[in-house]
ZATIMAR-28425 format. One line per field, with one value per residue: residue in one letter; x, y, z of N, C-alpha, C in turn. Coordinates in nm, 3 decimals, m for minus. Each point is the difference from the previous one (the first is absolute). Layout:
residuo	c(a,...)
neast	c(X,...)
nnorth	c(Y,...)
nup	c(Z,...)
caeast	c(X,...)
canorth	c(Y,...)
caup	c(Z,...)
ceast	c(X,...)
cnorth	c(Y,...)
cup	c(Z,...)
This chain:
residuo	c(m,d,p,t,a,r,i,l,r,l,l,s,l,l,q,t,y,r,h,w,s,g,d,e,l,s,g,r,l,e,v,s,p,r,t,l,r,r,d,v,e,r,l,r,d,l,g,y,p,v,e,t,s,r,g,t,y,g,g,y,q,l,a,a,g,t,q,i,p,p,l,l,l,d,d,e,e,a,v,a,i,a,v,g,l,r,t,a,a,n,g,a,v,s,g,i,e,e,t,s,v,r,a,l,a,k,l,q,q,v,l,p,t,r,l,r,r,r,v,e,a,l,a,v,a,t,e,t,v,p,g,y,t,e,s,v,d,p,d,v,l,m,t,i,a,q,a,c,r,g,s,e,q,l,r,f,h,y,t,a,n,d,g,s,e,t,s,r,l,v,e,p,h,r,l,v,s,r,h,r,r,w,y,f,v,a,w,d,v,d,r,g,a,w,r,t,f,r,a,d,r,v,a,r,p,f,a,n,g,v,r,v,p,p,r,e,l,p,a,e,d,a,a,s,f,v,d,t,a,l,r,s,r,p,q,p,f,t,a,v,l,r,l,r,g,t,a,e,e,l,r,g,r,v,p,h,w,m,g,e,p,v,a,d,g,t,d,s,c,l,l,r,t,g,a,d,n,l,e,w,l,a,i,s,l,a,m,l,d,a,e,a,e,l,l,e,g,t,p,e,l,v,a,a,l,t,r,l,r,t,r,a,e,r,l,t,v,h)
neast	c(17.773,m0.124,m0.027,m0.123,0.042,0.071,m0.104,m0.076,0.095,0.006,m0.133,0.003,0.099,m0.066,m0.100,0.123,m0.019,0.083,0.121,m0.042,0.116,0.023,0.128,m0.029,m0.082,0.085,0.096,m0.075,m0.030,0.133,0.009,m0.007,0.097,m0.006,m0.011,0.100,0.060,m0.028,0.041,0.102,0.005,m0.016,0.088,0.073,m0.025,0.030,0.081,0.100,0.029,0.053,0.090,0.062,0.114,0.083,0.104,0.114,m0.073,m0.021,m0.129,m0.076,m0.105,m0.087,m0.060,m0.024,m0.123,m0.087,0.004,m0.068,0.100,m0.043,m0.009,0.122,m0.067,0.105,0.003,0.123,0.027,m0.062,0.054,0.118,m0.026,m0.044,0.099,0.086,m0.059,0.004,0.122,0.032,m0.060,0.064,0.058,0.103,m0.028,m0.029,m0.112,0.054,m0.101,m0.073,0.110,0.027,m0.129,m0.002,0.117,m0.045,m0.114,0.075,0.082,m0.105,m0.048,0.124,m0.015,0.107,m0.064,0.121,0.002,m0.120,0.038,0.116,m0.066,m0.089,0.105,0.063,m0.114,m0.012,0.130,m0.066,0.030,m0.113,0.047,m0.101,m0.088,m0.037,0.015,m0.086,0.071,0.057,m0.050,0.131,m0.026,m0.074,0.096,0.088,m0.084,m0.025,0.131,0.021,m0.106,0.051,0.124,m0.053,m0.063,0.032,m0.116,m0.037,0.017,m0.069,0.042,m0.101,0.076,m0.125,m0.037,m0.118,0.101,m0.105,m0.007,0.038,m0.055,0.108,m0.063,0.123,m0.001,0.119,0.013,0.023,0.125,m0.032,0.112,m0.072,0.058,0.107,m0.094,m0.033,m0.043,m0.110,m0.005,m0.127,m0.041,m0.096,0.026,m0.010,0.066,0.070,0.110,0.061,0.104,0.027,0.107,0.004,0.126,0.015,m0.116,0.087,m0.072,0.094,0.069,m0.075,0.079,m0.121,0.089,m0.105,0.037,0.002,m0.069,0.102,m0.057,m0.078,0.099,m0.105,0.128,0.072,0.016,0.067,0.108,m0.050,m0.025,0.119,0.061,m0.076,0.030,0.124,m0.006,m0.061,0.093,m0.099,0.065,0.056,0.105,m0.061,0.024,m0.026,0.078,0.041,0.033,0.113,m0.060,0.023,m0.107,0.036,0.026,m0.112,m0.043,0.117,m0.051,m0.120,0.036,0.001,0.051,0.055,m0.015,m0.099,0.098,m0.099,m0.007,0.051,m0.043,0.073,0.034,m0.107,0.016,m0.106,0.044,m0.079,0.044,0.052,0.001,0.036,0.112,m0.027,0.101,m0.038,m0.126,0.030,0.078,m0.098,m0.086,0.080,0.000,m0.121,0.031,m0.069,m0.027,m0.032,m0.134,m0.002,m0.098,0.012,m0.016,0.008,m0.049,m0.015,m0.044,m0.075,m0.032,m0.018,m0.060,m0.066,m0.012,m0.030,m0.076,m0.048,m0.007,m0.053,m0.074,m0.011,m0.009,0.122,0.013,0.111)
nnorth	c(14.382,m0.045,0.127,m0.049,m0.110,0.088,0.083,m0.105,m0.036,0.124,0.004,m0.122,0.047,0.113,m0.088,m0.037,0.129,m0.051,0.047,0.049,m0.035,0.108,m0.031,m0.028,0.104,0.081,m0.061,0.006,0.124,0.003,0.117,0.109,0.075,0.048,m0.124,m0.031,0.117,m0.029,m0.124,0.051,0.092,m0.105,m0.065,0.110,0.003,m0.128,0.085,m0.060,0.020,0.008,m0.023,0.113,m0.064,0.107,m0.002,m0.029,0.020,0.074,0.021,m0.107,0.048,m0.098,0.118,0.026,m0.018,0.090,m0.089,m0.112,m0.003,m0.043,m0.118,m0.037,m0.114,m0.071,m0.122,m0.015,0.125,m0.023,m0.122,0.051,0.102,m0.081,m0.085,0.102,0.047,m0.124,m0.010,0.122,m0.040,m0.108,0.120,m0.046,0.112,0.028,0.044,m0.099,m0.065,0.112,0.067,m0.109,m0.005,0.133,m0.006,m0.103,0.069,0.110,m0.060,m0.059,0.121,0.033,m0.091,m0.042,m0.082,m0.009,0.133,0.017,m0.097,0.064,0.115,m0.054,m0.053,0.114,0.058,m0.097,0.020,0.111,m0.024,0.051,0.064,m0.080,0.099,0.110,m0.050,0.025,m0.092,0.082,m0.066,0.026,m0.111,m0.033,0.038,m0.060,m0.102,0.010,0.010,m0.093,m0.064,0.028,m0.030,m0.106,0.021,m0.127,m0.043,m0.051,m0.125,m0.051,m0.105,0.022,m0.031,m0.004,0.073,m0.024,0.023,0.077,m0.050,0.119,0.022,0.080,0.109,0.055,0.128,m0.059,0.047,m0.070,m0.047,m0.059,0.025,m0.085,0.022,0.006,0.071,m0.059,0.122,m0.005,0.126,m0.029,0.043,m0.054,m0.048,m0.126,0.043,0.066,m0.043,0.087,m0.080,m0.062,m0.051,m0.115,0.036,m0.043,0.061,0.059,m0.060,m0.042,0.106,0.068,0.083,0.050,0.098,0.011,0.110,0.056,0.112,0.050,m0.062,0.093,m0.028,m0.049,0.035,0.040,m0.128,m0.091,0.047,0.124,m0.029,m0.064,0.099,0.084,m0.068,m0.008,0.126,0.011,m0.089,m0.087,m0.002,m0.119,0.080,0.035,0.125,0.025,0.107,0.015,0.112,0.003,0.119,0.121,0.034,0.122,m0.042,m0.067,0.108,0.049,m0.060,0.021,m0.114,0.071,m0.116,0.017,0.122,0.078,0.038,m0.039,0.127,m0.045,0.119,0.047,m0.122,m0.041,m0.101,m0.017,m0.121,0.005,m0.124,m0.049,m0.129,m0.047,0.040,m0.107,m0.070,0.050,m0.019,m0.120,m0.020,0.047,m0.068,m0.106,0.048,0.020,0.120,m0.071,0.053,m0.130,0.000,m0.133,0.072,m0.019,m0.131,m0.065,m0.115,m0.012,0.126,m0.020,m0.115,0.069,0.096,m0.096,m0.059,0.119,0.023,m0.124,0.018,0.120,m0.061,m0.088,0.118,m0.048,0.113,0.006)
nup	c(7.112,0.008,m0.037,m0.012,m0.060,m0.071,m0.006,m0.026,m0.084,m0.045,m0.002,m0.053,m0.073,m0.026,m0.012,m0.029,m0.028,m0.092,0.016,m0.118,m0.048,m0.073,0.017,0.129,0.012,m0.060,0.076,0.110,m0.039,m0.017,0.065,m0.072,0.058,m0.123,m0.053,0.083,m0.027,m0.128,0.022,0.066,m0.097,m0.078,0.076,m0.004,m0.131,0.023,0.068,m0.065,0.129,m0.119,0.093,m0.040,0.010,0.005,m0.081,0.066,0.108,m0.106,m0.015,0.010,0.066,0.029,0.018,0.127,m0.045,m0.046,m0.100,0.011,m0.086,m0.118,0.062,m0.031,0.001,0.045,m0.053,0.053,m0.039,m0.116,m0.003,0.038,m0.080,m0.096,0.032,0.007,m0.109,m0.046,0.050,m0.044,m0.112,0.042,0.018,m0.076,m0.067,0.126,m0.057,m0.074,0.060,0.017,0.037,0.072,0.032,0.016,0.063,0.072,0.008,0.016,0.089,0.056,m0.030,0.035,0.098,m0.068,m0.081,m0.054,0.022,m0.052,m0.082,m0.009,m0.009,m0.082,m0.061,0.015,m0.041,m0.093,m0.019,0.028,0.127,0.047,0.104,0.036,m0.006,0.063,m0.120,m0.098,m0.063,m0.088,m0.103,m0.016,m0.071,0.104,0.086,m0.080,m0.010,0.131,0.030,m0.094,0.052,0.119,m0.039,m0.061,0.119,0.028,m0.053,0.118,m0.043,0.102,0.068,0.082,0.108,0.040,0.104,m0.056,m0.085,m0.026,m0.123,m0.045,m0.118,m0.009,m0.040,0.004,0.039,0.002,0.123,0.113,0.011,0.116,0.066,0.074,0.116,m0.080,m0.061,m0.116,m0.029,m0.073,m0.039,m0.025,m0.118,0.074,m0.121,0.045,0.109,m0.092,0.065,0.082,m0.014,0.115,m0.063,0.066,m0.027,0.127,m0.018,m0.080,m0.093,m0.079,0.040,m0.085,m0.066,m0.021,0.014,0.083,m0.064,0.121,m0.011,0.069,0.102,0.047,0.080,0.067,m0.005,0.104,0.031,m0.070,0.063,m0.001,m0.129,m0.008,0.067,m0.069,m0.110,0.044,0.039,m0.118,m0.028,0.017,0.116,m0.027,0.012,0.112,0.033,0.129,m0.013,0.125,m0.063,0.065,0.009,m0.046,m0.071,0.034,0.122,m0.013,m0.063,0.035,0.109,m0.047,m0.059,m0.113,m0.044,0.122,m0.047,0.038,0.083,0.081,0.033,0.115,0.030,0.099,0.042,m0.065,m0.082,m0.076,m0.028,m0.105,m0.004,m0.109,m0.031,m0.119,0.063,0.073,m0.053,m0.117,0.036,0.047,m0.104,m0.075,0.077,m0.006,m0.124,0.049,m0.042,0.090,0.119,m0.005,0.004,m0.012,m0.053,m0.130,m0.006,m0.116,0.043,m0.132,0.003,0.107,m0.059,m0.115,0.071,0.061,m0.119,m0.049,0.105,m0.012,m0.129,0.024,0.092,m0.101,m0.058,m0.011,0.067,m0.068)
caeast	c(m0.106,m0.113,0.014,m0.082,0.064,0.126,m0.032,m0.040,0.123,0.067,m0.073,0.026,0.134,0.000,m0.081,0.082,0.037,0.143,0.051,0.052,0.073,m0.053,0.061,m0.061,m0.134,0.013,0.045,m0.109,m0.108,0.061,m0.038,0.096,m0.032,m0.106,m0.127,m0.027,m0.052,m0.136,m0.088,m0.016,m0.097,m0.134,m0.043,m0.036,m0.131,m0.101,m0.015,0.104,0.100,0.136,0.100,0.124,0.117,0.108,0.134,0.066,m0.088,m0.135,m0.085,m0.145,m0.060,m0.142,m0.020,m0.137,m0.077,m0.115,m0.102,0.058,m0.025,m0.015,0.118,0.024,0.035,0.026,m0.095,0.015,m0.047,m0.146,m0.054,0.026,m0.091,m0.136,m0.011,0.001,m0.128,m0.100,0.020,m0.045,m0.145,m0.062,0.011,0.129,0.050,m0.121,m0.012,0.022,m0.072,m0.073,0.097,0.059,m0.096,m0.006,0.123,m0.001,m0.096,0.065,0.109,m0.056,m0.055,0.104,0.092,m0.017,m0.059,0.101,0.034,m0.119,m0.002,0.102,m0.053,m0.104,0.064,0.057,m0.109,m0.053,0.100,0.027,m0.102,0.002,m0.044,m0.134,m0.018,m0.139,m0.078,m0.014,0.089,m0.064,0.082,0.044,m0.060,m0.133,0.022,0.042,m0.115,m0.084,0.072,0.000,m0.136,m0.016,0.078,m0.056,m0.146,m0.056,m0.089,0.063,m0.088,0.064,m0.086,0.024,m0.052,m0.050,0.027,m0.070,0.052,m0.066,0.081,m0.076,0.074,m0.013,0.051,0.022,0.093,0.092,0.045,0.131,0.039,0.035,0.056,m0.047,0.001,0.064,m0.087,m0.021,m0.137,m0.009,m0.127,m0.046,m0.142,m0.061,m0.086,m0.130,m0.073,m0.011,0.044,0.140,0.023,0.137,0.023,0.126,0.069,0.028,m0.122,m0.022,0.054,m0.008,m0.033,0.051,m0.052,m0.075,0.033,m0.091,0.052,m0.107,0.052,0.005,m0.110,0.039,m0.021,m0.070,0.081,0.122,0.091,m0.035,0.035,m0.106,m0.120,0.016,m0.012,m0.142,m0.070,0.037,m0.063,m0.146,m0.036,m0.007,0.118,m0.025,0.069,m0.011,0.044,m0.021,0.103,0.010,0.138,0.035,0.043,m0.104,m0.011,0.109,0.125,0.001,m0.028,0.119,0.057,m0.090,m0.005,m0.125,m0.090,m0.063,m0.116,0.022,m0.026,m0.110,0.016,m0.081,0.048,0.100,0.134,m0.006,m0.076,m0.043,0.041,m0.068,0.080,m0.024,0.077,m0.045,0.106,0.008,0.137,0.040,m0.066,0.066,0.131,m0.021,m0.037,0.117,0.100,m0.052,0.085,m0.087,m0.050,m0.131,m0.077,m0.094,m0.134,m0.080,0.076,m0.045,0.087,0.115,0.096,0.060,0.094,0.116,0.079,0.064,0.112,0.107,0.060,0.078,0.121,0.088,0.057,0.102,0.113,0.110,0.068,0.130)
canorth	c(m0.023,0.091,0.111,m0.022,m0.107,0.053,0.086,m0.089,m0.062,0.105,0.017,m0.117,0.016,0.110,m0.035,m0.068,0.111,0.019,0.107,m0.052,0.096,0.010,m0.104,m0.129,m0.008,m0.003,m0.134,m0.097,0.022,0.003,0.125,0.109,0.088,0.094,m0.072,m0.025,0.124,0.021,m0.096,0.047,0.110,m0.058,m0.051,0.115,0.049,m0.095,0.013,m0.069,0.098,m0.048,0.102,m0.005,0.061,0.017,m0.018,m0.130,m0.105,0.037,m0.105,0.009,m0.076,0.029,0.056,m0.002,0.113,0.042,m0.102,m0.127,m0.028,m0.144,m0.080,m0.122,m0.109,m0.128,m0.103,m0.034,0.113,0.007,m0.109,0.032,0.106,m0.054,m0.088,0.087,0.069,m0.098,m0.021,0.119,0.010,m0.090,0.056,m0.027,0.129,0.074,0.139,0.021,m0.103,0.057,0.046,m0.118,m0.056,0.087,m0.018,m0.135,m0.003,0.063,m0.085,m0.123,0.026,0.008,m0.113,m0.103,m0.124,m0.087,0.053,m0.014,m0.139,m0.015,0.063,m0.088,m0.121,0.036,0.020,m0.131,m0.071,0.077,m0.005,0.112,m0.037,0.053,0.090,0.018,0.056,m0.090,0.038,0.032,m0.032,0.124,0.011,0.060,0.142,0.065,0.010,0.109,0.126,0.037,0.043,0.134,0.095,0.014,0.026,m0.111,m0.085,m0.121,m0.109,m0.094,m0.072,0.056,m0.079,0.088,m0.042,m0.125,m0.106,m0.005,0.056,0.072,0.055,0.145,0.085,0.128,0.100,0.022,0.138,0.007,m0.100,0.059,m0.093,0.039,m0.099,m0.120,m0.061,0.076,0.028,0.093,0.073,m0.012,0.018,m0.127,0.030,m0.065,0.054,0.144,0.066,m0.018,m0.111,m0.031,m0.143,m0.053,m0.061,m0.142,m0.077,0.010,m0.115,0.001,0.132,0.032,0.123,m0.041,0.085,0.115,0.115,0.090,0.123,m0.011,0.057,0.079,m0.076,0.082,0.008,0.080,m0.087,m0.142,m0.050,0.038,m0.075,m0.134,0.011,0.018,m0.126,m0.101,0.032,m0.016,m0.141,m0.078,m0.082,m0.116,0.017,0.140,0.033,0.136,0.029,0.132,0.044,0.114,0.116,0.072,m0.036,0.068,m0.069,m0.136,m0.005,m0.037,m0.123,m0.111,m0.012,0.050,m0.108,m0.058,0.080,0.132,0.008,0.090,0.044,m0.066,0.069,0.103,m0.051,m0.133,m0.012,m0.134,m0.037,m0.118,m0.044,m0.138,m0.051,m0.133,m0.094,0.003,0.022,0.136,0.092,m0.014,0.064,0.145,0.051,m0.009,0.098,0.136,0.089,0.067,m0.084,m0.040,m0.100,m0.067,m0.001,m0.101,m0.078,m0.138,m0.094,m0.034,0.110,m0.005,m0.112,0.038,0.096,m0.076,m0.072,0.098,0.037,m0.115,m0.008,0.111,m0.029,m0.104,0.055,0.048,0.116,0.024)
caup	c(0.098,m0.012,0.096,0.120,0.078,0.054,0.115,0.109,0.051,0.076,0.125,0.083,0.057,0.097,0.117,0.100,0.090,0.013,m0.085,m0.126,m0.083,m0.135,m0.083,0.034,m0.058,m0.146,m0.038,0.023,m0.095,m0.133,m0.064,0.019,0.113,m0.038,0.006,0.142,0.060,m0.051,0.068,0.138,m0.002,m0.019,0.130,0.084,m0.048,0.049,0.144,0.076,0.040,m0.027,0.035,m0.078,0.063,m0.096,0.054,m0.016,0.051,m0.037,m0.055,0.015,0.109,0.021,0.133,0.053,m0.051,0.080,m0.013,m0.046,m0.141,m0.024,0.029,m0.076,0.092,m0.064,0.041,0.141,0.080,m0.008,0.081,0.141,0.043,0.005,0.117,0.117,0.010,0.043,0.143,0.070,m0.014,0.098,0.134,0.063,0.045,0.034,m0.043,m0.143,m0.074,m0.112,m0.098,m0.062,m0.096,m0.118,m0.077,m0.054,m0.111,m0.115,m0.047,m0.054,m0.133,m0.103,0.008,m0.103,0.050,0.060,0.133,0.084,0.045,0.103,0.122,0.052,0.053,0.130,0.095,0.037,0.080,0.122,0.104,0.095,0.134,0.021,0.113,0.043,m0.110,m0.112,m0.109,m0.127,m0.115,m0.065,m0.133,0.020,0.026,m0.124,m0.091,0.050,m0.016,m0.141,m0.035,0.058,m0.080,m0.133,0.007,m0.076,0.079,0.053,0.043,0.092,0.094,0.134,0.111,0.106,0.138,0.031,m0.084,m0.130,m0.109,m0.102,m0.112,0.007,m0.107,0.066,m0.055,0.113,0.022,0.064,0.099,0.129,0.098,0.133,0.107,m0.054,m0.100,m0.122,m0.042,m0.112,m0.013,m0.138,m0.030,m0.035,m0.115,0.013,0.115,m0.015,0.123,0.036,0.090,0.043,m0.009,0.050,m0.113,0.024,m0.030,m0.144,m0.076,m0.147,m0.056,m0.132,m0.058,m0.120,m0.114,m0.010,0.074,0.042,0.063,0.146,0.075,0.117,0.124,0.102,0.121,m0.021,m0.075,0.011,0.133,0.094,m0.038,0.056,0.145,0.032,m0.031,0.099,0.129,m0.008,m0.013,0.124,0.017,0.085,0.128,0.039,0.135,0.050,0.099,0.061,m0.009,0.085,m0.077,m0.072,m0.141,m0.070,0.032,m0.052,m0.143,m0.074,0.054,m0.038,m0.146,m0.056,m0.038,0.119,0.038,0.059,0.145,0.036,0.139,0.102,0.120,m0.024,m0.030,m0.060,m0.125,m0.042,m0.135,m0.054,m0.113,m0.039,m0.113,m0.040,0.035,0.145,0.047,m0.036,0.093,0.131,m0.008,m0.012,0.132,0.086,m0.041,0.015,0.079,0.097,0.108,m0.047,0.072,m0.088,0.058,m0.071,m0.096,m0.009,0.073,m0.084,0.007,0.133,0.000,m0.082,0.079,0.108,m0.060,m0.025,0.129,0.048,m0.081,0.038,0.132,m0.013,m0.073,0.084,m0.058,0.065)
ceast	c(m0.111,0.010,m0.081,0.061,0.129,m0.026,m0.045,0.120,0.080,m0.067,0.025,0.137,0.001,m0.077,0.071,0.052,0.149,0.041,0.064,0.080,m0.061,0.055,m0.062,m0.136,0.006,0.042,m0.110,m0.107,0.048,m0.047,0.110,m0.037,m0.113,m0.137,m0.038,m0.059,m0.144,m0.099,m0.023,m0.101,m0.142,m0.053,m0.041,m0.136,m0.113,m0.015,0.105,0.113,0.143,0.098,0.126,0.110,0.113,0.134,0.050,m0.091,m0.148,m0.079,m0.146,m0.047,m0.145,m0.019,m0.144,m0.073,m0.114,m0.116,0.065,m0.031,m0.019,0.132,0.010,0.048,0.035,m0.094,0.007,m0.052,m0.152,m0.065,0.018,m0.096,m0.143,m0.020,m0.002,m0.132,m0.112,0.009,m0.052,m0.151,m0.073,0.019,0.131,0.064,m0.121,0.006,0.019,m0.077,m0.069,0.093,0.061,m0.093,m0.007,0.124,0.004,m0.095,0.061,0.108,m0.054,m0.053,0.106,0.100,m0.024,m0.051,0.101,0.037,m0.119,m0.009,0.103,m0.048,m0.105,0.059,0.062,m0.108,m0.056,0.095,0.029,m0.117,0.015,m0.053,m0.138,m0.005,m0.146,m0.082,m0.005,0.089,m0.081,0.098,0.043,m0.058,m0.140,0.015,0.039,m0.115,m0.093,0.066,0.000,m0.137,m0.028,0.071,m0.065,m0.147,m0.076,m0.087,0.068,m0.108,0.077,m0.106,0.037,m0.067,m0.039,0.033,m0.063,0.045,m0.065,0.087,m0.089,0.094,m0.024,0.059,0.013,0.087,0.097,0.047,0.140,0.020,0.044,0.053,m0.039,0.009,0.056,m0.093,m0.008,m0.150,0.006,m0.142,m0.041,m0.149,m0.056,m0.105,m0.140,m0.083,m0.012,0.043,0.149,0.012,0.148,0.015,0.134,0.069,0.027,m0.122,m0.035,0.065,m0.024,m0.038,0.054,m0.067,m0.065,0.024,m0.090,0.055,m0.114,0.061,m0.001,m0.120,0.055,m0.037,m0.067,0.075,0.124,0.103,m0.041,0.028,m0.109,m0.130,0.005,m0.017,m0.145,m0.077,0.030,m0.068,m0.150,m0.043,m0.013,0.119,m0.030,0.065,0.002,0.048,m0.037,0.101,m0.019,0.148,0.023,0.055,m0.116,m0.001,0.113,0.133,0.009,m0.010,0.123,0.063,m0.085,m0.005,m0.137,m0.100,m0.074,m0.123,0.041,m0.029,m0.107,0.009,m0.099,0.044,0.109,0.136,m0.002,m0.089,m0.042,0.043,m0.072,0.074,m0.031,0.087,m0.056,0.107,0.025,0.141,0.047,m0.062,0.068,0.136,m0.014,m0.035,0.121,0.104,m0.049,0.090,m0.086,m0.036,m0.145,m0.062,m0.102,m0.135,m0.087,0.090,m0.049,0.092,0.123,0.108,0.072,0.104,0.125,0.090,0.073,0.120,0.117,0.071,0.087,0.131,0.099,0.067,0.110,0.127,0.105,0.074,0.129,0.039)
cnorth	c(0.105,0.112,m0.020,m0.107,0.050,0.087,m0.083,m0.070,0.099,0.021,m0.116,0.010,0.107,m0.036,m0.093,0.100,0.005,0.115,m0.063,0.110,0.002,m0.109,m0.137,m0.015,m0.005,m0.138,m0.104,0.011,0.001,0.122,0.103,0.082,0.098,m0.067,m0.029,0.123,0.025,m0.095,0.039,0.113,m0.052,m0.057,0.113,0.057,m0.089,0.002,m0.071,0.099,m0.054,0.114,m0.022,0.069,0.003,m0.022,m0.141,m0.114,0.031,m0.117,0.025,m0.086,0.041,0.045,m0.018,0.124,0.036,m0.097,m0.125,m0.018,m0.151,m0.074,m0.118,m0.106,m0.124,m0.105,m0.028,0.112,0.009,m0.108,0.031,0.106,m0.054,m0.087,0.084,0.074,m0.094,m0.023,0.118,0.015,m0.088,0.047,m0.029,0.128,0.089,0.142,0.022,m0.100,0.057,0.045,m0.117,m0.061,0.086,m0.018,m0.137,m0.011,0.061,m0.091,m0.125,0.020,m0.006,m0.115,m0.096,m0.130,m0.088,0.046,m0.014,m0.143,m0.023,0.059,m0.091,m0.127,0.028,0.017,m0.133,m0.072,0.068,m0.012,0.121,m0.050,0.059,0.089,0.009,0.067,m0.102,0.050,0.023,m0.036,0.130,0.017,0.060,0.150,0.074,0.017,0.114,0.134,0.047,0.046,0.139,0.104,0.026,0.033,m0.104,m0.087,m0.131,m0.099,m0.092,m0.073,0.046,m0.085,0.093,m0.056,m0.135,m0.117,m0.012,0.069,0.063,0.044,0.150,0.065,0.140,0.090,0.036,0.145,0.005,m0.117,0.071,m0.110,0.049,m0.120,m0.133,m0.079,0.093,0.013,0.078,0.054,m0.005,0.033,m0.133,0.025,m0.058,0.060,0.150,0.076,m0.025,m0.114,m0.009,m0.151,m0.036,m0.077,m0.148,m0.087,0.005,m0.119,0.023,0.137,0.015,0.128,m0.035,0.090,0.121,0.113,0.098,0.127,m0.013,0.069,0.079,m0.076,0.089,0.001,0.081,m0.077,m0.144,m0.055,0.033,m0.072,m0.141,0.002,0.011,m0.129,m0.106,0.026,m0.024,m0.147,m0.066,m0.095,m0.117,0.012,0.149,0.020,0.144,0.022,0.138,0.037,0.120,0.112,0.066,m0.044,0.063,m0.070,m0.136,m0.008,m0.043,m0.131,m0.123,m0.006,0.037,m0.112,m0.058,0.077,0.130,m0.005,0.105,0.033,m0.070,0.056,0.099,m0.054,m0.143,0.002,m0.145,m0.022,m0.128,m0.041,m0.146,m0.038,m0.137,m0.105,0.012,0.033,0.142,0.103,m0.005,0.069,0.152,0.062,0.000,0.107,0.144,0.082,0.081,m0.099,m0.034,m0.107,m0.059,m0.009,m0.108,m0.071,m0.143,m0.091,m0.039,0.109,0.000,m0.112,0.034,0.098,m0.071,m0.077,0.093,0.037,m0.112,m0.012,0.110,m0.025,m0.106,0.050,0.055,0.112,0.026,0.147)
cup	c(m0.020,0.104,0.127,0.089,0.064,0.123,0.119,0.061,0.084,0.136,0.095,0.067,0.108,0.126,0.096,0.103,0.031,m0.092,m0.124,m0.070,m0.139,m0.091,0.027,m0.067,m0.152,m0.048,0.016,m0.110,m0.145,m0.080,0.026,0.123,m0.032,0.008,0.144,0.066,m0.044,0.068,0.146,0.007,m0.021,0.131,0.093,m0.040,0.049,0.152,0.083,0.033,m0.015,0.027,m0.084,0.080,m0.101,0.067,m0.021,0.040,m0.032,m0.057,0.029,0.117,0.015,0.144,0.045,m0.049,0.093,m0.012,m0.058,m0.148,m0.019,0.023,m0.096,0.097,m0.081,0.060,0.150,0.089,0.001,0.087,0.148,0.051,0.012,0.122,0.127,0.019,0.043,0.150,0.079,m0.007,0.099,0.143,0.068,0.052,0.024,m0.054,m0.148,m0.084,m0.124,m0.111,m0.075,m0.104,m0.126,m0.087,m0.066,m0.119,m0.126,m0.059,m0.067,m0.141,m0.109,0.006,m0.117,0.062,0.071,0.141,0.094,0.053,0.110,0.133,0.063,0.061,0.136,0.105,0.048,0.095,0.132,0.096,0.091,0.134,0.024,0.123,0.038,m0.109,m0.113,m0.114,m0.127,m0.111,m0.067,m0.140,0.008,0.023,m0.127,m0.098,0.043,m0.022,m0.145,m0.046,0.057,m0.085,m0.135,m0.005,m0.082,0.090,0.036,0.041,0.094,0.080,0.140,0.105,0.115,0.138,0.032,m0.087,m0.136,m0.105,m0.105,m0.110,m0.005,m0.125,0.058,m0.085,0.113,0.007,0.059,0.095,0.127,0.091,0.139,0.096,m0.048,m0.091,m0.121,m0.028,m0.132,m0.011,m0.147,m0.009,m0.048,m0.108,0.020,0.113,m0.003,0.123,0.020,0.102,0.035,0.002,0.064,m0.112,0.022,m0.027,m0.149,m0.069,m0.149,m0.057,m0.142,m0.050,m0.135,m0.121,m0.016,0.087,0.028,0.059,0.152,0.065,0.120,0.127,0.105,0.133,m0.032,m0.081,0.025,0.140,0.102,m0.032,0.059,0.151,0.043,m0.023,0.105,0.134,m0.002,m0.010,0.136,0.009,0.092,0.137,0.034,0.143,0.031,0.112,0.059,0.004,0.092,m0.087,m0.070,m0.146,m0.080,0.024,m0.069,m0.152,m0.081,0.044,m0.030,m0.152,m0.054,m0.029,0.120,0.044,0.065,0.150,0.030,0.149,0.091,0.136,m0.037,m0.042,m0.054,m0.124,m0.021,m0.145,m0.037,m0.127,m0.031,m0.119,m0.037,0.022,0.150,0.050,m0.030,0.094,0.137,0.001,m0.007,0.135,0.093,m0.032,0.012,0.092,0.096,0.110,m0.031,0.089,m0.096,0.069,m0.063,m0.101,0.000,0.082,m0.081,0.006,0.136,0.006,m0.080,0.073,0.114,m0.052,m0.026,0.129,0.053,m0.078,0.038,0.134,m0.006,m0.068,0.097,m0.073,0.079,m0.014)
C-alpha cells in the first residue's frame, strides 16, 4: 500500500475514537509494528494527538487536542453534515446561522460531485415550516460566503423594495444574520460606495473570478454597519413608544436594532422604531421587556397588536 494512502487509512481508523491495540492496527494495515509506530509519529507531526498506552491492554487512541486537525469523513458522514448545516443556516438553530454558512461553504468546496448531488436532492425533498421571515436559498448564501472568503467580485440580480430589479457588481465583505434575516455588506463597484443587501432578494449570484484586495470597512464591524444601515432606512411600518424607566435601565432590555431609548422626563423614555415586516414588528413590541405605551403607530400595526392580544387571551395555561 502506498505510504500516503496507508497513513490516511490509519487516520480513518483512529478517528472512530475507539482504542486500538498495536496488533489490530498492524493487521488492518498489513505492516510491521515498527512501521506502525513510524506512521503514528507522522500523524503527530501533522498535529493529530495520538495517545499511546503500554502494557497488556496497551495501544493507540486519538485524543482531543488544542485545535481541530483535518477530519476524514466517509460519504454518509459528509452528506449528513452538509444537510445539517443547511438546516442550521436557515435559522433552525438560533445563534449559529453565520457559523453554519461559513462551515457549509468550506465543505461544499471539497464535496465530490456525486455527494453534492445527494445533498441537493435531500434539500429539494425537504420542506421547512414558514415563519415571520423570508427564506434564503442556502446555495445563494454559500456563493456569497465563498466570494467573501476569496475576496472575489460577485455579480447578481437584486430586487429593491419597490419591486424593481437591477444587476449589481460588488466586492463582498461579510455576511450578517440579523432579526431572522440574512444581509451582506459589500462595496458596490458601479456606485462607488458601501451597500447593505438582503440575501433573500439576491438572484442568480456568481463569482466572476476577479480577485480584489479587501477594502477597509467604515465601521467597527459588519454587524454594526448593518445595524446603522437598517436604522437609517425609511420603514413602511413605524412606531413611537413611551417606556417606563431610565435610558440606562432600558438600554440592555431593548434590542439594539429597535433603536436607542431617549430620555423623556426622569423615569421614562421615548423609543422610535420600525420594520419592513408588520407581523415581526408587532411581535417585537409585544416581547419588549419593559412597560410600554404606544404613542404613534399605523392602523395596520394597531390591528396586528390587537390580533396578538386576542390570541394570547384565548390561550389556556395550566
